[in-house]
C-alpha positions as CSV (number, residue, x, y, z in Angstrom):
1,X,104.9,-37.0,6.4
2,X,103.3,-40.4,7.2
3,X,102.7,-40.6,11.2
4,X,103.6,-43.5,13.2
5,X,101.5,-46.3,13.5
6,X,99.1,-46.6,16.2
7,X,96.4,-48.7,17.7
8,X,93.8,-47.5,15.3
9,X,95.7,-49.4,12.0
10,X,95.2,-52.7,14.3
11,X,91.2,-52.0,14.8
12,X,91.2,-51.2,11.1
13,X,92.7,-53.8,9.9
14,X,90.7,-56.2,12.2
15,X,87.6,-54.6,11.3
16,X,88.2,-55.2,7.4
17,X,88.8,-59.1,8.3
18,X,85.5,-59.2,10.3
19,X,84.0,-57.7,7.3
20,X,85.6,-59.7,4.9
21,X,84.5,-62.8,6.8
22,X,80.9,-61.3,7.4
23,X,80.5,-61.3,3.3
24,X,81.2,-65.0,2.9
25,X,79.0,-66.1,6.2
26,X,75.8,-67.5,5.6
27,X,72.6,-67.5,8.3
28,X,72.2,-71.0,9.3
29,X,69.3,-72.5,11.1
30,X,70.8,-75.2,13.7
31,X,69.3,-77.9,16.4
32,X,71.2,-79.3,19.0
33,X,70.0,-82.4,20.7
34,X,71.2,-85.2,23.0
35,X,70.5,-88.5,23.0
36,X,70.9,-91.1,24.9
37,X,70.0,-95.1,25.6
38,X,69.9,-95.8,28.9
39,X,68.5,-98.6,31.7
40,X,67.7,-96.8,35.0
41,X,70.8,-94.6,35.8
42,X,73.1,-96.7,33.6
43,X,73.5,-95.0,30.3
44,X,74.8,-97.7,27.5
45,X,74.8,-95.3,24.9
46,X,75.2,-91.6,24.4
47,X,75.9,-89.0,21.7
48,X,75.1,-85.2,20.7
49,X,73.9,-84.0,17.3
50,X,73.9,-81.0,16.0
51,X,71.5,-80.3,12.4
52,X,72.9,-77.2,10.5
53,X,69.9,-76.1,7.5
54,X,70.9,-73.7,4.7
55,X,68.2,-73.9,2.1
56,X,68.0,-77.8,0.9
57,X,71.8,-78.2,2.3
58,X,71.7,-80.1,5.7
59,X,74.8,-81.2,7.4
60,X,74.4,-83.3,11.2
61,X,77.8,-83.4,13.6
62,X,77.5,-86.5,15.5
63,X,79.7,-86.3,19.0
64,X,79.5,-89.9,20.4
65,X,80.1,-89.3,24.4
66,X,79.7,-93.4,25.3
67,X,80.9,-95.2,24.3
68,X,83.8,-93.0,23.6
69,X,85.2,-95.6,21.5
70,X,82.4,-95.4,19.4
71,X,82.7,-94.0,15.9
72,X,79.9,-91.2,15.3
73,X,80.3,-89.9,11.3
74,X,79.2,-86.6,10.0
75,X,76.5,-86.2,7.3
76,X,76.4,-84.3,4.8
77,X,73.3,-83.8,2.3
78,X,73.7,-81.2,-0.6
79,X,69.7,-80.9,-2.1
80,X,71.2,-79.2,-5.5
81,X,74.1,-82.3,-6.3
82,X,70.7,-84.8,-4.8
83,X,74.0,-86.2,-2.9
84,X,74.6,-87.7,0.7
85,X,78.0,-87.6,2.0
86,X,78.9,-89.6,5.0
87,X,82.2,-88.2,6.8
88,X,84.4,-90.3,8.6
89,X,86.8,-87.8,10.0
90,X,89.4,-89.9,12.2
91,X,89.9,-91.6,8.4
92,X,89.2,-88.5,6.6
93,X,87.1,-90.8,4.6
94,X,83.7,-89.6,2.7
95,X,81.0,-92.2,1.0
96,X,79.0,-90.6,-1.3
97,X,75.3,-91.6,-1.3
98,X,73.1,-91.1,-4.5
99,X,69.8,-92.3,-5.5
100,X,71.0,-94.9,-8.0
101,X,73.2,-96.2,-5.3
102,X,70.0,-96.5,-2.9
103,X,67.9,-98.5,-5.5
104,X,71.1,-100.6,-5.7
105,X,71.6,-100.7,-1.9
106,X,67.7,-101.6,-1.9
107,X,68.3,-104.6,-4.2
108,X,71.2,-106.2,-2.4
109,X,70.0,-106.3,1.2
110,X,66.5,-106.6,0.8
111,X,67.4,-110.8,0.6
112,X,69.6,-110.4,3.7
113,X,66.3,-108.9,5.7
114,X,63.7,-111.3,4.8
115,X,65.8,-114.1,5.9
116,X,65.6,-116.0,9.1
117,X,68.4,-116.1,11.7
118,X,70.7,-118.5,10.0
119,X,70.3,-116.7,7.1
120,X,67.7,-118.8,5.0
121,X,65.7,-117.5,2.6
122,X,62.4,-119.2,4.4
123,X,63.4,-117.9,7.7
124,X,60.9,-116.0,9.7
125,X,61.2,-112.3,8.8
126,X,61.2,-109.4,11.4
127,X,58.3,-108.4,9.9
128,X,54.9,-109.2,10.8
129,X,53.8,-109.3,7.1
130,X,50.9,-106.9,8.3
131,X,51.6,-103.2,6.6
132,X,53.2,-100.8,9.8
133,X,50.2,-98.3,10.6
134,X,50.4,-95.0,9.2
135,X,51.0,-93.2,12.8
136,X,53.1,-96.2,14.2
137,X,50.5,-97.1,16.8
138,X,51.1,-94.1,18.3
139,X,48.9,-91.2,20.1
140,X,49.2,-88.0,21.9
141,X,47.5,-87.1,25.4
142,X,48.0,-83.6,26.4
143,X,48.9,-83.0,29.8
144,X,50.5,-80.0,31.0
145,X,50.7,-76.5,28.6
146,X,53.3,-74.4,28.8
147,X,55.8,-76.2,30.7
148,X,59.1,-74.4,31.3
149,X,62.0,-76.9,30.2
150,X,65.4,-75.4,31.3
151,X,65.2,-72.0,29.0
152,X,61.9,-73.5,27.0
153,X,58.6,-73.4,27.0
154,X,56.8,-76.5,25.5
155,X,53.6,-78.6,26.0
156,X,53.6,-81.5,28.1
157,X,52.3,-84.9,25.8
158,X,52.0,-88.3,27.2
159,X,52.7,-90.8,24.4
160,X,50.8,-93.4,24.1
161,X,51.3,-97.0,22.0
162,X,48.3,-99.1,20.7
163,X,46.7,-97.5,24.5
164,X,50.0,-98.6,26.7
165,X,51.3,-95.6,27.9
166,X,55.3,-95.5,26.8
167,X,56.5,-92.0,27.2
168,X,56.3,-88.4,27.9
169,X,57.5,-85.9,25.0
170,X,57.3,-81.6,26.2
171,X,56.9,-80.3,22.6
172,X,57.9,-76.9,21.5
173,X,56.9,-75.0,18.1
174,X,59.7,-74.3,15.3
175,X,58.6,-71.2,15.8
176,X,58.9,-70.7,19.4
177,X,62.7,-71.9,18.9
178,X,63.5,-69.1,16.1
179,X,63.1,-71.7,13.3
180,X,60.9,-72.1,10.2
181,X,59.3,-75.8,10.0
182,X,58.5,-75.5,6.4
183,X,62.7,-75.4,5.6
184,X,63.0,-78.3,8.0
185,X,60.1,-80.1,6.2
186,X,61.2,-79.1,2.6
187,X,64.7,-80.7,3.2
188,X,63.8,-83.8,4.9
189,X,61.2,-84.5,1.8
190,X,64.1,-83.8,-0.4
191,X,66.2,-86.3,1.4
192,X,63.2,-88.8,1.5
193,X,62.6,-88.6,-2.0
194,X,66.5,-89.8,-2.9
195,X,66.3,-92.7,-0.1
196,X,62.8,-94.1,-0.7
197,X,63.7,-97.7,-1.8
198,X,66.2,-97.8,1.0
199,X,63.8,-96.8,3.4
200,X,61.5,-99.1,2.3
201,X,63.1,-101.5,2.2
202,X,64.0,-101.8,6.0
203,X,60.1,-100.6,6.6
204,X,59.5,-103.9,5.1
205,X,61.9,-106.1,7.1
206,X,62.0,-104.2,10.4
207,X,58.5,-104.1,10.6
208,X,57.2,-102.0,13.5
209,X,60.6,-101.7,15.1
210,X,61.3,-98.8,13.3
211,X,58.9,-97.0,14.8
212,X,59.9,-97.7,18.4
213,X,60.6,-93.9,18.8
214,X,58.0,-91.4,17.4
215,X,60.0,-88.8,15.8
216,X,59.0,-86.3,13.3
217,X,62.2,-86.5,10.6
218,X,62.1,-90.2,11.0
219,X,58.4,-90.3,9.7
220,X,58.5,-87.6,6.9
221,X,61.9,-90.2,5.5
222,X,59.0,-92.9,5.9
223,X,56.8,-90.8,3.6
224,X,54.5,-90.9,7.1
225,X,52.5,-88.0,8.8
226,X,54.8,-87.2,11.8
227,X,52.8,-87.5,14.9
228,X,53.1,-83.9,16.2
229,X,54.4,-80.7,14.5
230,X,57.5,-79.0,16.6
231,X,60.3,-80.7,18.1
232,X,60.7,-81.9,21.5
233,X,63.1,-80.6,24.2
234,X,62.7,-83.6,26.3
235,X,61.3,-86.7,24.8
236,X,61.2,-89.8,27.3
237,X,60.4,-93.7,25.6
238,X,60.2,-96.6,27.0
239,X,61.5,-99.3,24.2
240,X,60.4,-102.9,24.1
241,X,63.6,-103.9,25.3
242,X,63.1,-102.2,28.8
243,X,65.5,-99.4,27.9
244,X,64.5,-95.9,27.9
245,X,65.2,-93.1,24.7
246,X,66.4,-89.7,26.1
247,X,66.2,-86.6,23.8
248,X,66.9,-83.3,25.4
249,X,67.2,-80.3,23.4
250,X,70.5,-78.2,24.4
251,X,70.0,-75.3,21.9
252,X,68.2,-74.0,18.5
253,X,68.1,-71.0,16.6
254,X,70.3,-69.3,14.2
255,X,73.7,-68.0,13.5
256,X,76.4,-67.0,10.8
257,X,78.9,-70.1,9.5
258,X,80.8,-70.2,6.8
259,X,79.8,-71.9,2.7
260,X,82.6,-74.2,4.6
261,X,79.8,-75.3,6.6
262,X,78.3,-77.3,3.9
263,X,81.3,-78.7,1.8
264,X,83.6,-81.9,2.0
265,X,86.3,-81.0,4.0
266,X,89.3,-80.9,1.6
267,X,92.0,-83.5,1.5
268,X,89.6,-86.2,2.3
269,X,89.0,-89.3,0.3
270,X,85.2,-89.9,-1.5
271,X,84.4,-93.0,-2.6
272,X,80.9,-94.4,-3.5
273,X,79.2,-96.3,-0.6
274,X,78.8,-99.1,-3.0
275,X,82.6,-99.2,-3.0
276,X,83.0,-98.4,0.6
277,X,80.8,-101.3,1.7
278,X,81.4,-103.6,-1.3
279,X,83.5,-106.7,-0.1
280,X,80.6,-106.7,2.7
281,X,77.4,-106.8,0.3
282,X,76.0,-110.2,-1.3
283,X,77.9,-111.8,-4.0
284,X,81.2,-110.2,-2.7
285,X,84.4,-111.9,-0.8
286,X,86.5,-110.0,1.3
287,X,89.8,-109.1,0.0
288,X,92.8,-110.9,1.3
């Protein structure tokens, strides 16, 4: 004769559900950073980025804090597909980008970046015409070791560009943050191979402006040697505009997430980046 159900059945069912979910979860490395552009206490732009990494898959979620009306899409890079997905949640729209798309976009936008202010192909370029230094002109000078910033310990450096002090960076090793530097480097290098032609066009068009803020991942995307190994716990850089770029590490480590983290959300419309930007590209006119 069966007894009456009691609380043990609830616990048993709960454990079964948790076990099933746990079996599907995968360990993911993550970094959460707040980035702001400000003049004094006046913040012009601020966003929080969360980077999730598993193998050659990387997801970046973005939250725009200021201005609140700004759109901050998520990015999803899938290494097995060699494809980048730009996800606009409010519109439920996804732009898919492949290497072929990057190569074609590079050919289309190169003349625009080389044009002058009036759109003349003979106008002055924003680039100096000289190849940018491999290190962006940046050097480091160690100021203090083992500095405590929040819950993290990092080494503080002065950032100098062509002999001029431009800011400070307190840098922590990947290992001290519970992260694998080789894993992050591998996925950024994989993405760099896909976007190589596009990044090259922008580097040639913008010149040294692309190196205004030293960042290891940006350097790898440009095919350069990073200025430093590790991640900035806090970095403050004075820009040529007079503003400051301030980045702060909010969290880092490992956690269990479901495979859906590295999947395009169901029900979203997926279009190629060329289709999405078609009317804005040279030779195309907006649809009436």
